[in-house]
C-alpha positions in Angstrom: -102.6 150.4 -57.7 -102.5 149.6 -61.4 -99.5 150.2 -63.5 -101.1 152.6 -66.0 -99.1 155.1 -68.2 -100.7 158.0 -66.3 -99.4 156.5 -63.0 -95.9 156.1 -64.5 -95.7 159.7 -65.7 -96.9 161.0 -62.4 -93.7 159.6 -60.7 -91.4 160.5 -63.6 -92.6 164.1 -64.2 -90.9 165.5 -61.0 -87.3 164.3 -61.8 -87.7 165.1 -65.5 -89.0 168.6 -64.7 -86.2 169.1 -62.2 -83.5 168.1 -64.8 -85.1 170.3 -67.5 -85.2 173.3 -65.1 -81.5 172.7 -64.2 -80.5 172.6 -67.9 -82.6 175.7 -68.6 -80.9 177.6 -65.7 -77.4 176.7 -67.0 -78.3 177.7 -70.6 -79.7 181.0 -69.4 -76.7 181.7 -67.3 -74.4 181.0 -70.3 -76.5 183.2 -72.6 -76.4 186.0 -70.1 -72.6 185.8 -69.7 -72.1 185.6 -73.5 -74.3 188.7 -74.0 -72.4 190.7 -71.3 -69.1 189.7 -72.9 -70.4 190.7 -76.4 -71.5 194.1 -75.2 -68.2 194.8 -73.4 -66.2 193.7 -76.5 -68.4 195.9 -78.7 -67.9 198.9 -76.4 -64.2 198.4 -76.2 -64.0 198.1 -80.0 -66.1 201.2 -80.4 -63.7 203.1 -78.2 -60.7 201.9 -80.1 -62.0 202.3 -83.7 -64.7 204.9 -83.4 -67.2 202.7 -85.3 -70.4 202.2 -83.4 -71.8 198.8 -82.5 -74.4 199.0 -85.4 -71.5 199.6 -87.8 -69.5 196.7 -86.3 -72.3 194.2 -87.0 -73.1 195.5 -90.5 -76.1 197.7 -89.8 -74.2 200.9 -90.4 -76.0 201.8 -93.7 -79.3 201.3 -92.1 -78.4 203.6 -89.2 -76.9 206.2 -91.5 -80.0 206.2 -93.7 -82.2 206.7 -90.6 -80.0 209.6 -89.4 -79.9 211.2 -92.8 -83.7 210.9 -93.1 -84.3 212.6 -89.9 -81.8 215.4 -90.5 -83.3 216.2 -93.9 -80.3 215.1 -96.0 -82.4 212.8 -98.1 -85.4 214.0 -100.2 -87.3 210.9 -99.1 -87.7 208.8 -96.0 -88.0 205.1 -95.8 
């Protein structure tokens, strides 16, 4: 067998792919745990302060405008 670049990548693709999948699995596990923690903190904060999650992250005026539009408090809708 010759030592061509295609031949080298054939033997290296397996371990590289395995390492990449392991890193991806760890990253997704961390992201999922962080998202769950964020939602729980948001719900607890909503219970304590009365401000919804949208208001906590700064989207309150957008949500209020949407609500006012659909309850006919505004003469126009955006």
